[in-house]
N, C-alpha and C positions, 0 to 999 in steps of 0.2 A: 498503601496505595488502595484505592477503591477498587474492588473487583469489578471488572468490565469497563474501566476508565478508558475512553476513547483514544488517549494517547499513551503508548506505552514504550519505556526506553529499556532496552534489553542489558543485560550484562555486557562488559567490555569483551570485543572479540580478540582473539589470538594476534590479529594484523593492527589492533589499536583501534579506537573509535567504539562507540556504542550504537547499535542499530536501533531505529526510531519506528515504531508501528504507529500509524495515525488513524486507525479505525476498522470498523468491521463493515464488509461490503456484502450484500445479499444478490448483487447482480452487477452486470457492468456498467448500469448508470450510476450506481453507488460508488464504483472505483473512480469514475469520472469526477463525481462530486467532491470525494475526498481530495483528489488531486487538485480541482480547482481551489477548494478551500486552503489548499497548502500554497497556493499561488501559481501555479502552473495553468497558463492561458490553455483554454479548451481547444483552440485551433491547433496545439501542438500535441495533444493527447492522443495517442494510438495504443490501444491495449495490445497489440502485437509488437510494440516497440522495446525490444530488450535493453535498449539504452536507459529507458524510463521505468519499466515494470520488469521485476524477475518473478515469473510464476513459479512457485514450489508444488510439487507433487502432481498437480493437473494443471491444464491451460484455462484460458478465459471462457471456455465453453461449458465447464462442469462447475455448478452452484449447489449441488445436493449430495 
């Protein structure tokens, strides 16, 4: 796999299935763009919607 590929398929999880990472975001607008490219309508994208986005480590306000 090419280093830094925009789509990463992670190893199988213990519960079954494989997590998929769709890109790298450098700010909130990038997250919205990645989700739009994945087919999610911009009207339903809310960065604080835990049903749509799981923030790990820190939340949507930290980018550095």
